[in-house]
DRENFIVO-425463 format. One record per residue: residue in one letter; z, y, x of N, C-alpha, C, CB in turn. Coordinates in steps of 0.2 Angstrom, whole numbers, padded with zeros to 4 digits, always signed. Glycine has a CB too. Layout:
BEGIN
AZYXZYXZYXZYX
...
//
This chain:
BEGIN
M-0125+0097-0003-0122+0090-0003-0125+0085-0008-0116+0091-0004
T-0123+0078-0005-0128+0073-0010-0124+0074-0018-0128+0064-0008
L-0126+0070-0023-0122+0069-0029-0117+0066-0028-0124+0066-0034
A-0115+0059-0025-0112+0055-0021-0103+0059-0018-0118+0052-0015
E-0107+0064-0015-0102+0068-0011-0098+0072-0015-0104+0071-0007
D-0103+0076-0021-0102+0080-0025-0095+0078-0029-0109+0081-0029
L-0098+0072-0033-0094+0071-0038-0086+0067-0032-0100+0066-0045
W-0086+0065-0027-0079+0062-0023-0077+0071-0022-0080+0056-0015
Q-0078+0077-0019-0076+0082-0020-0074+0085-0027-0079+0084-0017
A-0076+0084-0031-0074+0087-0037-0067+0082-0040-0080+0086-0043
N-0067+0077-0038-0061+0074-0038-0055+0071-0034-0062+0072-0039
Q-0055+0075-0029-0049+0075-0023-0043+0075-0027-0048+0082-0018
D-0042+0079-0034-0036+0078-0035-0033+0070-0037-0035+0082-0040
L-0038+0066-0040-0036+0060-0041-0036+0054-0035-0041+0058-0046
A-0041+0056-0029-0039+0053-0025-0032+0055-0020-0044+0051-0022
I-0031+0060-0021-0023+0062-0016-0019+0058-0022-0018+0073-0015
A-0019+0058-0027-0015+0055-0031-0015+0048-0030-0016+0056-0038
S-0020+0044-0029-0019+0037-0026-0014+0036-0020-0026+0035-0023
L-0019+0041-0016-0014+0042-0009-0008+0042-0009-0015+0046-0006
T-0004+0046-0014+0003+0048-0011+0006+0043-0018+0005+0057-0012
N+0001+0039-0021+0006+0032-0025+0011+0027-0022+0003+0027-0026
P+0017+0029-0026+0022+0024-0019+0019+0017-0020+0033+0024-0020
F+0014+0017-0023+0014+0008-0022+0009+0009-0016+0009+0002-0030
V+0004+0013-0016+0000+0015-0008+0005+0016-0001-0004+0022-0009
Q+0010+0018-0004+0015+0024+0003+0016+0018+0005+0023+0030+0002
G+0021+0013+0001+0023+0006+0003+0020+0001+0004+0027+0003+0001
I+0014+0001+0005+0009-0005+0010+0009+0000+0015+0001-0008+0007
S+0007+0006+0016+0009+0011+0022+0013+0010+0027+0011+0016+0019
N+0019+0011+0025+0025+0009+0029+0028+0004+0028+0030+0012+0029
G+0025-0003+0026+0026-0009+0026+0033-0012+0021+0027-0009+0033
T+0036-0004+0016+0043-0006+0013+0040-0010+0006+0047+0002+0012
L+0034-0008+0004+0033-0014-0004+0036-0020-0003+0024-0017-0006
A+0038-0021-0009+0042-0025-0013+0038-0032-0011+0041-0022-0020
K+0037-0039-0008+0031-0043-0008+0031-0045-0017+0032-0050-0002
S+0035-0044-0022+0033-0048-0027+0028-0041-0031+0041-0052-0032
K+0029-0034-0028+0023-0029-0032+0016-0030-0030+0024-0022-0030
F+0017-0031-0021+0011-0033-0019+0006-0041-0022+0014-0034-0012
A+0011-0045-0022+0009-0051-0025+0008-0052-0033+0013-0057-0024
Y+0007-0046-0037+0006-0044-0043-0001-0040-0043+0013-0040-0046
Y+0000-0036-0037-0008-0032-0037-0014-0038-0033-0008-0024-0030
V-0014-0042-0028-0018-0047-0027-0021-0050-0032-0014-0050-0025
G-0015-0053-0037-0019-0057-0044-0024-0051-0046-0012-0058-0052
Q-0019-0046-0047-0023-0041-0052-0030-0039-0051-0020-0034-0051
D-0030-0038-0043-0035-0035-0041-0041-0040-0039-0032-0030-0036
A-0040-0047-0038-0045-0054-0039-0047-0053-0046-0041-0062-0037
F-0045-0052-0050-0046-0051-0057-0052-0046-0057-0040-0049-0061
F-0048-0040-0055-0055-0035-0055-0061-0037-0051-0054-0028-0054
L-0060-0040-0045-0065-0040-0041-0072-0043-0045-0064-0042-0035
E-0068-0048-0049-0075-0055-0053-0077-0050-0057-0072-0062-0059
A-0075-0044-0061-0079-0041-0064-0084-0035-0061-0075-0039-0069
F-0081-0034-0054-0083-0029-0052-0090-0031-0049-0079-0027-0048
A-0091-0038-0047-0097-0042-0044-0101-0042-0050-0095-0050-0041
R-0098-0045-0055-0103-0044-0062-0107-0039-0062-0100-0043-0069
A-0104-0034-0062-0106-0027-0066-0114-0025-0060-0097-0019-0065
Y-0111-0027-0052-0116-0027-0048-0120-0029-0049-0115-0029-0044
S-0120-0035-0053-0127-0041-0051-0130-0037-0061-0124-0055-0051
I-0128-0035-0065-0130-0033-0069-0134-0028-0068-0127-0033-0073
A-0131-0023-0061-0136-0016-0061-0141-0020-0058-0132-0009-0056
A-0141-0023-0054-0147-0026-0050-0152-0029-0055-0144-0031-0044
A-0151-0030-0059-0158-0034-0066-0158-0026-0069-0155-0043-0075
K-0155-0020-0068-0156-0015-0072-0160-0011-0066-0150-0012-0076
A-0160-0014-0059-0163-0007-0055-0170-0006-0055-0161-0005-0048
P-0173+0000-0055-0178+0001-0056-0185-0003-0051-0177+0009-0056
D-0182-0005-0045-0187-0004-0038-0182-0011-0035-0186+0005-0031
W-0187-0015-0030-0184-0021-0029-0178-0020-0023-0190-0026-0028
E-0181-0015-0020-0176-0013-0014-0168-0011-0017-0179-0005-0010
G-0168-0008-0025-0162-0007-0027-0158-0013-0027-0162-0004-0032
F-0162-0018-0032-0162-0026-0033-0158-0029-0028-0168-0029-0033
G-0161-0027-0021-0158-0031-0017-0150-0028-0014-0163-0032-0012
T-0149-0022-0014-0147-0018-0012-0138-0021-0017-0151-0010-0013
F-0139-0021-0021-0135-0022-0027-0132-0030-0025-0140-0022-0035
H-0139-0034-0024-0136-0041-0023-0132-0040-0015-0142-0048-0025
N-0134-0038-0012-0130-0037-0006-0122-0035-0006-0134-0032-0002
L-0123-0029-0010-0115-0028-0014-0111-0033-0014-0115-0025-0022
A-0115-0037-0019-0111-0042-0024-0108-0048-0019-0117-0045-0030
A-0112-0048-0016-0109-0053-0010-0105-0052-0005-0112-0055-0007
G-0104-0045-0004-0099-0042-0001-0091-0043-0004-0102-0034-0001
V-0092-0041-0010-0085-0043-0015-0085-0049-0015-0084-0040-0023
L-0089-0054-0015-0087-0062-0015-0083-0063-0008-0094-0068-0016
Q-0085-0060-0004-0082-0060+0003-0074-0057+0003-0086-0056+0009
E-0075-0052+0000-0066-0049-0002-0064-0055-0006-0064-0041-0009
L-0067-0057-0010-0063-0062-0014-0058-0067-0010-0069-0067-0018
Q-0064-0069-0004-0060-0074-0001-0053-0071+0004-0065-0079+0002
L-0055-0066+0005-0049-0063+0008-0042-0062+0003-0051-0055+0011
H-0043-0063-0004-0037-0060-0009-0037-0068-0009-0038-0054-0017
Q-0041-0075-0009-0037-0082-0008-0034-0083-0003-0039-0086-0008
S-0036-0080+0003-0030-0081+0009-0022-0077+0006-0034-0076+0019
Y-0024-0070+0004-0019-0067+0002-0015-0072-0002-0021-0062-0001
A-0019-0074-0008-0015-0077-0014-0010-0083-0008-0022-0082-0021
A-0013-0088-0005-0011-0093-0002-0003-0090+0001-0017-0097+0004
Q-0003-0083+0004+0001-0082+0009+0005-0081+0005+0000-0076+0014
W+0006-0075-0002+0010-0074-0005+0012-0077-0011+0011-0071-0005
G+0009-0084-0013+0011-0089-0016+0008-0086-0024+0019-0090-0014
V+0002-0084-0023+0000-0080-0030-0007-0087-0033-0005-0071-0028
N-0007-0089-0039-0011-0093-0041-0016-0090-0045-0008-0098-0043
L-0021-0088-0042-0026-0083-0046-0031-0088-0052-0032-0080-0039
Q-0028-0093-0052-0032-0096-0060-0028-0097-0065-0035-0103-0059
A-0022-0093-0063-0017-0093-0069-0016-0085-0071-0010-0097-0068
I-0020-0081-0067-0019-0075-0067-0020-0072-0074-0023-0072-0061
E-0016-0066-0078-0016-0064-0083-0017-0057-0084-0011-0066-0085
P-0023-0054-0085-0023-0046-0083-0020-0042-0087-0030-0043-0082
G-0016-0038-0082-0013-0033-0087-0016-0027-0091-0008-0031-0083
A-0013-0022-0092-0016-0018-0098-0021-0014-0094-0011-0014-0103
A-0018-0011-0088-0021-0006-0083-0027-0011-0081-0017-0003-0075
T-0027-0015-0078-0034-0019-0075-0038-0020-0081-0033-0028-0072
R-0037-0023-0087-0041-0023-0093-0043-0018-0095-0040-0025-0097
R-0041-0012-0094-0045-0007-0098-0049-0004-0091-0040-0002-0103
Y-0049-0005-0086-0052-0005-0079-0059-0011-0081-0045-0006-0073
T-0058-0017-0081-0062-0021-0080-0069-0020-0087-0058-0028-0078
D-0062-0018-0092-0069-0017-0098-0073-0010-0099-0066-0019-0106
F-0071-0006-0096-0073-0001-0094-0081-0002-0092-0069+0001-0090
L-0078-0004-0084-0083-0005-0080-0090-0011-0081-0079-0007-0075
L-0087-0017-0085-0094-0021-0088-0098-0015-0094-0091-0031-0092
A-0092-0014-0100-0095-0011-0104-0101-0006-0103-0089-0008-0105
T-0099-0001-0096-0105+0002-0094-0111-0001-0091-0103+0005-0090
A-0109-0006-0087-0115-0011-0084-0120-0012-0089-0113-0018-0080
W-0119-0015-0096-0120-0018-0099-0125-0013-0104-0114-0022-0102
S-0121-0007-0104-0124-0002-0111-0128+0004-0106-0114+0003-0117
Q-0127+0004-0100-0131+0012-0097-0136+0008-0092-0124+0019-0091
E-0140+0014-0088-0145+0011-0085-0140+0011-0078-0153+0015-0084
A-0145+0009-0071-0141+0008-0065-0136+0016-0063-0148+0005-0058
G-0141+0020-0062-0138+0024-0061-0132+0027-0063-0141+0027-0061
V-0129+0027-0069-0122+0028-0072-0116+0022-0070-0123+0028-0081
T-0120+0015-0070-0116+0010-0068-0112+0012-0059-0123+0002-0069
T-0117+0015-0056-0115+0017-0049-0110+0022-0050-0121+0019-0045
A-0111+0026-0056-0104+0032-0055-0098+0029-0057-0104+0040-0061
A-0098+0023-0062-0092+0020-0063-0089+0015-0056-0092+0016-0070
M-0093+0013-0051-0091+0008-0048-0090+0011-0039-0097+0001-0050
L-0093+0018-0039-0090+0020-0031-0085+0023-0033-0095+0026-0026
P-0082+0026-0037-0074+0028-0035-0071+0021-0031-0069+0030-0044
C-0072+0015-0033-0068+0011-0029-0070+0010-0022-0066+0004-0031
M-0076+0010-0022-0078+0008-0014-0075+0015-0011-0086+0007-0011
R-0076+0021-0014-0076+0027-0009-0068+0028-0010-0081+0034-0010
L-0063+0025-0012-0057+0028-0013-0053+0023-0008-0056+0027-0021
Y-0055+0017-0007-0053+0012-0004-0054+0012+0004-0055+0006-0006
A-0059+0015+0005-0061+0017+0012-0058+0022+0014-0069+0018+0014
F-0056+0028+0009-0054+0034+0012-0047+0031+0012-0055+0042+0009
I-0044+0026+0009-0037+0026+0008-0035+0022+0016-0034+0021+0001
G-0040+0016+0016-0038+0012+0022-0039+0017+0029-0044+0005+0022
Q-0042+0022+0029-0044+0025+0034-0037+0030+0035-0051+0028+0034
K-0036+0032+0030-0028+0037+0029-0023+0032+0033-0025+0038+0019
L-0023+0026+0028-0016+0022+0032-0017+0021+0039-0014+0015+0030
A-0024+0021+0043-0025+0018+0048-0024+0023+0055-0032+0014+0047
Q-0021+0030+0052-0019+0035+0058-0013+0036+0060-0020+0040+0057
P-0012+0036+0064-0015+0038+0071-0017+0031+0072-0008+0042+0078
Q-0014+0026+0071-0013+0017+0071-0016+0014+0066-0006+0014+0071
I-0016+0007+0067-0014+0002+0061-0008+0001+0062-0018-0005+0062
P-0002-0001+0059+0002-0001+0061+0006-0009+0059+0005+0006+0059
D+0010-0013+0063+0011-0019+0061+0018-0020+0058+0011-0023+0067
H+0016-0022+0052+0019-0025+0047+0017-0029+0043+0020-0023+0044
A+0020-0032+0037+0016-0036+0031+0009-0036+0029+0019-0034+0026
Y+0007-0029+0028+0003-0028+0025-0004-0023+0031+0007-0026+0020
S-0002-0024+0038-0007-0025+0042-0015-0024+0039-0005-0032+0045
D-0014-0030+0038-0022-0034+0035-0026-0030+0031-0020-0041+0030
W-0022-0027+0026-0025-0024+0020-0027-0018+0024-0021-0024+0014
I-0023-0014+0026-0026-0007+0028-0032-0011+0033-0020-0001+0032
R-0032-0016+0039-0037-0015+0044-0042-0018+0038-0036-0020+0051
T-0042-0022+0034-0050-0025+0028-0053-0017+0027-0045-0030+0017
Y-0049-0012+0024-0050-0007+0022-0052-0001+0026-0046-0007+0017
S-0050-0001+0032-0050+0004+0037-0057+0002+0041-0042+0003+0042
S-0059-0004+0042-0064-0006+0046-0072-0002+0046-0065-0012+0046
S-0075-0005+0051-0079-0003+0052-0085-0004+0049-0078-0003+0057
E-0082-0012+0044-0088-0015+0041-0086-0013+0034-0089-0023+0043
F-0081-0012+0032-0081-0009+0024-0084-0004+0023-0073-0008+0020
E-0083+0001+0027-0087+0008+0026-0094+0008+0023-0087+0013+0033
P-0097+0006+0028-0105+0005+0026-0107+0002+0020-0108+0000+0030
L-0103-0002+0015-0102-0005+0010-0102+0003+0004-0095-0012+0011
A-0098+0007+0004-0095+0013+0002-0102+0016+0002-0088+0017+0007
D-0106+0017+0007-0112+0022+0010-0117+0017+0004-0114+0022+0021
Q-0118+0012+0006-0125+0010+0004-0124+0010-0004-0129+0002+0007
L-0117+0008-0007-0117+0011-0017-0120+0018-0016-0107+0011-0022
A-0117+0022-0012-0117+0031-0013-0125+0031-0013-0113+0037-0005
Q-0128+0028-0009-0134+0030-0008-0138+0029-0014-0137+0027-0003
L-0136+0021-0017-0139+0021-0025-0138+0026-0028-0137+0016-0029
A-0132+0028-0029-0131+0032-0034-0135+0040-0033-0124+0032-0036
N-0136+0042-0026-0140+0046-0026-0146+0045-0028-0140+0048-0022
R-0150+0040-0028-0156+0037-0029-0157+0038-0037-0156+0030-0027
Y-0153+0034-0040-0153+0032-0048-0150+0037-0052-0151+0025-0050
A-0144+0041-0051-0139+0044-0055-0142+0053-0053-0130+0042-0052
A-0141+0054-0059-0143+0061-0060-0136+0066-0061-0147+0061-0065
M-0134+0072-0060-0129+0076-0062-0126+0079-0068-0129+0080-0059
T-0126+0073-0072-0126+0072-0079-0120+0072-0083-0128+0067-0080
E-0117+0074-0088-0110+0073-0091-0108+0067-0091-0110+0076-0096
I-0112+0063-0093-0110+0055-0094-0109+0052-0087-0117+0050-0098
V-0111+0055-0083-0110+0051-0075-0106+0055-0071-0117+0051-0072
R-0102+0061-0073-0097+0066-0071-0091+0061-0074-0099+0075-0074
S-0091+0061-0081-0085+0058-0084-0086+0051-0082-0084+0060-0091
T-0089+0046-0082-0088+0040-0080-0086+0038-0074-0093+0038-0081
Y-0089+0044-0067-0086+0043-0061-0077+0046-0062-0091+0048-0055
R-0076+0051-0067-0068+0052-0066-0064+0047-0071-0066+0061-0067
Y-0067+0044-0073-0063+0039-0079-0062+0033-0073-0068+0036-0088
A-0065+0033-0070-0063+0026-0065-0059+0027-0059-0070+0022-0061
M-0060+0036-0057-0056+0038-0053-0047+0037-0055-0058+0044-0052
Q-0046+0040-0062-0042+0036-0066-0040+0030-0067-0043+0037-0071
C-0044+0026-0067-0042+0017-0068-0039+0015-0063-0048+0013-0069
E-0044+0020-0057-0039+0017-0050-0032+0019-0049-0042+0019-0044
R-0029+0025-0051-0024+0028-0050-0020+0024-0054-0025+0034-0050
D-0023+0022-0059-0017+0018-0064-0015+0012-0062-0018+0018-0072
F-0021+0008-0059-0021+0001-0057-0013+0001-0052-0029+0000-0051
F-0017+0006-0048-0009+0006-0042-0003+0007-0046-0009+0013-0034
Q-0002+0012-0050+0004+0013-0054+0008+0007-0057+0002+0017-0059
A+0003+0004-0058+0004-0003-0064+0008-0009-0060-0003-0007-0067
A+0005-0009-0053+0006-0013-0050+0015-0010-0046-0001-0014-0046
W+0015-0005-0045+0020-0001-0044+0027-0002-0050+0018+0007-0043
E+0024-0002-0055+0030-0002-0060+0031-0009-0062+0028+0002-0066
V+0026-0013-0060+0029-0020-0062+0036-0023-0060+0024-0023-0060
E+0040-0027-0065+0048-0027-0064+0048-0034-0059+0054-0027-0073
H+0045-0039-0064+0046-0045-0059+0040-0049-0060+0053-0050-0059
Y+0038-0054-0055+0033-0055-0054+0033-0062-0050+0029-0050-0052
//
């Protein structure tokens, strides 16, 4: 197996914890309270801005020109995802300019940007890969046997799409190229997976939004 596959397999407990989280299951069956999804949309937009910045920092540190280009292409993919969030925001009545990050969001973005600034590109891929791989995994699981028809269908359609998984694969290839299976890579990847689980849980627990 590749490094990216090894890391994914070693953290299946956290992948399943996110998949079975009541927030994700509420998206799956369409029963999630609209207020919880609206909160999530705002928090995820804030997170994605940090994610795009981390890609740009990693690009500047990439040891070769090919990697520089791929990191920038991935950042462009995040910008497209943010456009999707803007349409969600309009649909769900969320003012993205007024978003204040919650504790789980801030913990994740601070970790992500600190890693990007302080570490070489390979370690940064370990911090970013869980998000991409997990969303492709969740999207594909929720789309089986077919994409349901309810308020959250577009979310499932986006992350199960044939356009999204290749982005996760591109990042996995960068991880395989630049990262080594060191303790910091293992711990960075696992912490990011924990942050993903906590991000969903925070959206589930929000009382009023």
